[in-house]
C-alpha positions as CSV (number, residue, x, y, z in Angstrom):
1,M,-12.2,1.1,4.9
2,K,-9.0,2.7,3.5
3,F,-6.7,0.9,1.1
4,A,-4.0,0.6,3.9
5,D,-6.5,-1.1,6.3
6,K,-7.7,-3.5,3.6
7,I,-4.3,-4.7,2.6
8,R,-3.2,-5.0,6.2
9,Q,-6.3,-7.0,7.1
10,L,-5.9,-9.3,4.0
11,R,-2.2,-9.9,4.7
12,Q,-2.8,-10.7,8.4
13,E,-5.7,-13.1,7.5
14,Q,-3.4,-15.0,5.2
15,H,-0.6,-15.0,7.8
16,L,1.9,-13.3,5.4
17,T,4.7,-10.9,6.3
18,Q,5.1,-7.6,4.6
19,A,8.2,-8.8,2.9
20,Q,6.4,-11.9,1.5
21,V,3.6,-9.7,0.1
22,A,6.1,-7.2,-1.4
23,E,8.1,-9.9,-3.1
24,A,5.0,-11.6,-4.5
25,A,3.7,-8.2,-5.8
26,G,7.1,-7.4,-7.3
27,I,7.7,-4.3,-5.3
28,T,10.2,-3.3,-2.6
29,R,9.4,-4.0,1.1
30,R,9.7,-0.2,1.7
31,N,7.0,0.6,-0.9
32,Y,4.7,-2.0,0.6
33,I,5.2,-0.7,4.1
34,S,4.4,2.9,2.8
35,Y,1.1,1.6,1.4
36,E,0.2,-0.1,4.7
37,K,1.6,2.3,7.3
38,D,1.8,5.7,5.6
39,G,-1.5,5.4,3.7
40,R,0.2,5.8,0.3
41,Y,-1.3,4.3,-2.9
42,P,0.5,2.4,-5.7
43,R,1.2,4.6,-8.7
44,N,1.1,1.6,-11.1
45,R,-2.3,0.0,-11.5
46,Q,-0.7,-3.4,-12.1
47,I,0.2,-3.5,-8.4
48,Y,-3.4,-3.4,-7.5
49,Y,-4.0,-6.4,-9.8
50,R,-1.0,-8.3,-8.3
51,L,-2.2,-7.7,-4.8
52,A,-5.7,-8.7,-5.6
53,D,-4.4,-12.0,-7.1
54,L,-2.2,-12.6,-4.1
55,F,-5.0,-11.9,-1.6
56,G,-7.7,-13.7,-3.7
57,C,-10.0,-10.6,-3.7
58,D,-11.6,-8.5,-6.4
59,V,-9.4,-5.7,-7.6
60,N,-12.3,-3.2,-7.2
61,Y,-12.3,-4.0,-3.5
62,L,-8.8,-2.6,-3.3
63,L,-9.4,0.3,-5.7
64,T,-12.5,1.7,-4.0
65,E,-13.2,3.3,-0.7
66,D,-17.0,3.7,-1.2
67,E,-17.7,1.8,2.1
68,L,-16.7,4.9,4.1
69,F,-19.3,7.0,2.2
70,I,-22.0,4.4,2.6
71,D,-21.3,3.8,6.3
72,R,-21.3,7.5,7.0
73,A,-24.6,7.9,5.1
74,S,-26.0,5.0,7.2
75,E,-24.9,6.5,10.5
76,E,-26.2,10.0,9.7
77,Y,-29.4,9.1,7.9
78,G,-30.3,5.5,8.7
79,S,-31.3,2.8,6.3
80,R,-32.8,5.2,3.8
81,G,-29.6,7.2,3.6
82,R,-27.6,4.0,3.2
83,R,-29.8,2.8,0.3
84,Q,-29.5,6.2,-1.4
85,A,-25.8,6.2,-1.0
86,E,-25.5,2.7,-2.4
87,I,-27.5,3.7,-5.4
88,L,-25.4,6.8,-6.0
89,V,-22.1,4.7,-5.8
90,K,-23.5,2.1,-8.2
91,Q,-24.6,4.7,-10.7
92,L,-21.3,6.6,-10.4
93,S,-19.4,3.3,-10.9
94,G,-21.3,2.8,-14.2
95,L,-20.6,6.4,-15.2
96,F,-16.8,5.9,-14.9
97,A,-16.7,2.4,-16.3
98,G,-15.5,3.8,-19.7
99,G,-12.3,5.0,-18.0
100,E,-12.2,8.4,-19.6
101,L,-11.2,10.2,-16.4
102,S,-7.8,9.8,-14.7
103,D,-7.8,8.4,-11.2
104,H,-7.2,11.8,-9.7
105,D,-10.1,13.3,-11.5
106,R,-12.3,10.4,-10.6
107,D,-11.5,10.8,-6.9
108,A,-12.1,14.6,-7.1
109,V,-15.6,14.0,-8.7
110,M,-16.5,11.4,-6.1
111,I,-15.5,13.7,-3.2
112,A,-17.5,16.5,-4.7
113,L,-20.5,14.3,-5.2
114,Q,-20.3,13.0,-1.7
115,K,-20.1,16.5,-0.3
116,A,-23.1,17.6,-2.5
117,Y,-25.0,14.5,-1.3
118,F,-24.5,15.3,2.4
119,D,-25.1,19.1,1.9
120,C,-28.4,18.2,0.2
121,K,-29.4,15.9,3.0
122,E,-28.8,18.7,5.5
123,D,-30.7,21.2,3.5
124,N,-33.7,18.8,3.2
125,L,-33.9,18.5,7.0
126,K,-34.3,22.3,7.2
127,F,-37.4,22.2,4.9
128,T,-39.0,18.9,6.0
129,P,-42.1,19.4,8.1
130,K,-41.6,18.2,11.7
131,K,-44.3,15.5,11.4
132,Y,-42.2,13.7,8.8
133,L,-39.0,13.8,10.7
134,T,-37.9,10.8,12.6
135,S,-36.2,11.0,16.0
136,S,-32.8,10.4,14.4
137,D,-33.4,13.4,12.0
138,D,-34.3,15.6,15.0
139,D,-31.1,14.6,16.7
140,T,-29.1,15.6,13.6
141,S,-30.8,18.9,13.2
142,E,-30.3,19.7,16.9
143,K,-26.5,19.2,16.7
144,K,-26.1,22.3,14.5
């Protein structure tokens, strides 16, 4: 789920208006609407913390969009792909815990790793003997 979808859902669950959330977070209503409607992200990390406090959620929930990657892995490769994706995300989160990379660089690395993951999964299907392929694997390879 994208950041915009998360904050919209959290706001609606708490029956708050966009103006109320913006005021509580110390930002303009226009900025908040741009996060929710235009898919923009806060430039200041403190806004993430304020929103997390307001919504009563973990700030990491707002900062990450790993669910998309895990869901895609699950859809394409089943439960095994989901487990592998979850492990990858967990290991990467630990790698970046030191905060030595900027947000932009972190996002670029995550996107590159996700692409590499899915490329490797596709390559593995080419070289996997047919007797080890499941019916969902066969469907994936036939789509090409």
